[in-house]
N, C-alpha and C positions, 0 to 999 in steps of 0.2 A: 640083680634082680629082689636079696636079701636086702641091698642096701634103699632100697625104694621103698619099699614093703615097709622098712622099719621108718622109713623118714616119713613116706604117707602117714603110718600108725603113731605116733608123737606127738603129729602137726593136729591130728583129730583129737588125740588128747589132753594138748595141751590147750588147743583152743574152740575144739565141740566143732558143731557146725552150724555155723553162724555168720556173721557180717566177717567177720576177719579171715576166714578159708575163704569165702566167696566173693574177697577181695584177691588172696593169690591167686586163686585158680581163674577168674573173669583175669588179673595181669599176666599170666599166663601165656593165655587164651590171644589176647592182644598182642606180645611181644612175638608171640610163634606165627602168629598172622602177619604181623608188617614183616618180619623173617622173609619171609616170601620174596618181598621185592629186591631182597638183598640180595638170597640166593638165584634170582635173573640175572647175575651178573659171570655164575661159575659153574651152576648146576648142572651141566650139559659138558662138561668139561673133559672128565674122562677119556674118552675113546682118543681127544685130541692128544692129553697128555699121555697117553701110552705111547703112542704112534712118535710121540716126539722124543720119549723117552729110550725105545728102539732105534732110533733112527739116529738122533742129537742129541745126548742128554745136556747143553747148554742150552739148547731150546727149551728144553723142557723147564730148565729154572726158570727161563725166561718166562714164562708163560705164566709157573709159579707166582711170579713176583707182580706181574701185570695185575692178575685176577687178585692177587691181596692187597697190593691199594686200591684195587676195585670196592673191594668187600672195607676197608676203613672209610673210603669218602662215601660213598653210600648209607652206610650204617650214621654214620653223624646227618649225612643229611634227612634221613626218618626223625633222627632223633629230634632235630632242632623242628620237623616239620609238625611233630608230638604236638612240641609246648605250643608251636603256633595255633594250631588246630584247637585245640584244649583249653585255651585259656585267651580263642575269641569267639570259637564257631561251636566248638561240641562241650556240653555240659554232661561232666561226669557226676557221680554221686558222690558223696566227699571223702567214704571211707574207699571208695576202687580211684580217686584217684591221690590218694598220700601216699597209698601203697606203688601206685604206678608209674609217678613219677619220680620214684628212683630206680625201679626195676627195670623201667624202658634205655636204660643203658646198658641194660644184659644185652639188646639185639647185639651189641659192636663186639663184646668177648663169645657171645654164644656163637656167632658168623661164622667167626676167625677159626672157632672149636670147630666147630663142622664141617669145615673146609680141610682145615687139617688131619682131620678123621678122613675123609674121604681120600687124603693124600699117601698117607699111612695105607691106609687099607691096600692104597693098590700096588702099595712098595712090599705088601704085605705082612705088613706089621701088625695082625690084627689083632693081639693080647691088648696092644695101645688103647683103642677102642671101646676098649671095660675099665681099664685102669684110670682113665678119667675122669671117669662117672665114678667110680668107685669113690677115689680121692674126692670130688664134689663133693657128694653125699653124707661123705666121711665125716667132714667141716661142718655142713650144715646139721645134720642131726647132736655134731660138737656144743652147735648154737644154742640148737632147741632145747637139750639136755641143760645148759649152764648160763645161760645169758637170758632168754626171752623171757618175759615176764607177763605184762598182759597185750603188751604192743610186739606186733608182727612186721614191722619198718624192718628191725636189724635184721630180718630173714633174708631185704632184698640186696642187703649190702655184704652179708654175707655169700649169697649166690654170686655177684661180680667177683667180690676176691677171690674165692676158691676158682672160676672159671680163669680168674685173673696165673691164678700160679699154676694151674692145669696147662694151658698155653705156654707158660714156660719150660716145661716139661717138653711138651710136643717139639716147642721151635727149636730144641735142644737134640732130639730125636732128627728134625729134618733138616736143619744146617751143619750136623755134627756127625751124626750115625748115615745117613741116606747121601749128605755130600750134595744135599741140591743151595746154591751160590741166590745171593738177593741180588736183584737189581732195578734203583729208583727210573724205574720204565715204565710208561704209560701205553707201549705199542710192540704191538707181536702179530706176525702176518696169519694166526690163524685166532687171534683177539677178535675179529669180525665173527666168527664161524662160532665162535664157544657163546659172542654175547645173545648171537641170531636165536643159534637152538635152547639157549638158558633160557630165555624171554619165552621162548614156546613153552620149556619142559614149566618152570615156576609159570607162568600164566594159566597153565590147565591146572598147575597145583592150585593154585590163586583161585580158580571155581569151583575143582574138588575141595578146598578148603573152607570153603564158605559154608561148610556145613557146621564147624566150630562155632560161628557167632551167632549160627541160626540156634543150634542147642543152645549156648549162653541165653539168647534170649527167651524160649521156649521155659527153661529152667528157673529163670531169674525171677521171670513171673508166676510161679508157681509158689513166693514164699521162703522166709530167709534160710540156708540152709539145704533146699533142697539140691540148687546146683555144685552144693558141695558133697551133697551123697551119690551125684549122677559123677560127679569127678572122680568120686572114690573110685568107683564102681570102673571108671574109663578107666583110670590109669594103674589100678590091677592085673585089667587084663591086656593095657597095652603091655606093662610089663613084664608079664607072664609070657606075650608074644614074644619081645624083647629076647627074652631069654631063649626060648626054645628055635627061635627063628632066626635070630641075627646074629650068632655066629655062625651059622649057614649060610645064610643070602650076602656074606659078609664077605666069604670067602668065594660063593658062588659069583659074584659081582667081579672080583680077580678075576677070574676064571676065565668069565664071559669076554670080558673088554680085551684080553690077550688072545683069546680066540679066535676071536672076530677080526683082531687086527692081524693076525695070518693067516687068515683069511678060513679058517679049520670049520666049518659049517657043519659038518658030519658030525661032531662033535657035540654040539650043543642041544639038540635033543635029550640025549643021556645024558648032559652034567644037567638038567632039567626036570627030567624024571626022580635023578638019584634024590635031588635040594627037596624034592617034595616028599619024598620017604623020610627024608631024615629029619624034618620042620610037622607034617602033617599030624602023623599020630601020638608023636608026644605032650606035642599042642594041645590037644584034644584029652589026653589023659591029666594033664597039669590043669587044664580049665575045667574040668569035673572035680578033679581034686579039689579044690580049693572051693568053688559053688559049693561044694559039700559042707565045707567045714566053717564057712560062715556064718551062721548061728550062732555058733559054739567060739570061734578066733575074736569075733565083733562082739558079741556080749562080754565076753571076758576081758577081753581089752580093753573098751568102751562104757564099762558099766556104768559108768559117772557120768556119761556127757550123750549117750545115743538110748531112744528107746528100743523096745520090740520091735515097733510098726516101725522106725525108721530105719533097724536093722533088715528089715525083712524087704525093704523097698528097695534097702543099698545089693539087696540080693536079686531082686530083680532084672535093676538098670545091671548090674556086672553078667545078668545071663545073656540080654540082648545086645550087650557091649563084645562078650566074649564071645558068637556067635558070627557080630560082625567084622570081630579079628580072624576068625576060622577062616571068613572067605578070604580077607586079606592074603593070609599066610598060601593058600592056592594060589592068588594072584601073586604073589612077592615075583617069583620067576620069569614066570613071562612080561611085566611092566621091565624088570631089569635089562630083557634081553633088548627092550623095543627100544630104551635108550643106549643101548650099544652099538644097534643097529640106526642109530639116528633118526628111528619114527615118531619127530616130536610131533610132526602134527595130526598124527593118527589118533595120540595120547590125550592130545587139545581135542581133538573131535569128541573123544569118547568125555573127559572131564567136560566139557561143553556141554554134553547130554546130560550129566549126571546133575549141572548145575542147575539145569532149568527144569530136572523134574524136581529137585528135593527143594526149589523155591517155590512151584507150584504146589508141591504138596506142604509148603509151610504157611500157603496164603490160605488153604484148604483152612490148615487149622486153626489157622488166626480168626477166617468167616463162620467156622463150625465148630470150634471146640471140640475136636473129637478126643480122645483119651492120649497122652503123650506115649504110650506103648506102642499105640499103632504107627507115627512118626518114627521110633526108633525100627520098628518091623518095617515100614517102607524102605528106612536109610537101606535096611540088610537088602533089602530086594533091588534098589537101584544097586549096591556095591555084588550083589551077585549077576545082575548082568553085565557088570564093566568086565570083570570077569570070563563069563562065556563070550566076548569081543575081542578080549585080549585074546584068549586061549585059540579061539577061530584064526584072526588075522596070521598069529604068531606060528600055527599050524604050515599056512598058507606061504606066507611068505617065506620060513624057512624051504618050503618044498620048489620054490623057485630059485632059492639060490645054491639047490643040490641038484 
């Protein structure tokens, strides 16, 4: 969390809240959203990989290889598709396209990084999940401090280069420490099931993730720098969630997939309760502490680039997004359990309902021009509905299994 906060603070201090930071956060949103299409090839692989690892390690290596090859292929296709669209049908603002034309290549390295993170997490290399992020942000902080003047485009190159270097270390762990072998092949007897369920998983994520471009359209329409203010608040709350919840949830993911593979269903409920007790209280304490510190810390760090009104606006955005991530922290163990049980149809249904709801509210927002804070509040209520449905279905499903 320290590296993320430092990077964001230096980014804002260096460029302020304007078109350059808007272009960075806009490009980040586009790349993350397009990555859903790549992740649709592998995101549901965990239960299949664990089963193969227990029964046939060579087959697990083959599955890893096939999925890695798929990620490479589909990433390149999406990058080419992006350039085709933006040079023919879709017209982006010049400040957006200049940065995004470079940053779009991050899709390739980012998706391999996330895939390797998932594999290493299942293999119980939990610390590696964070070390790569620390390394990547360290490189980018170094670039911000020493090389960037008034041009933000070098940051796109540094993100790609730093992530590529982190991949080399991941591959060292995977091929040398875990002893996974690489096979140049595209077929595996489980690959159709992985593709099918990954498509369901990520299509539901695609529907759910539509909230990001909708939020971008709302805040980009409010004037220069407002979108950056919102993204700072969003990233701060997300970073606190990652630090307080991700270490527990990553271990929980590994435990749950092994429990399901071994059909040890009786232990799952206690694991969910333990995960909640280890994440939610510390997250609440952390978000309150940071909320109270915003006026002082932002004034101290951004004295030359932010007005008091902008700091207050950032604090308000942070409050809403922290409540949003609080709901997610309650939901995370249940959503993970759904994936382990391969209940992808239900996740698709829930996120489909979420998609229809937020799109309807967005249309109302555009037609009636109600306050954007109301839209954020409705977003929280929609996420809370998802949580309640996850909990209800999870209890029923575990009861059936027991």
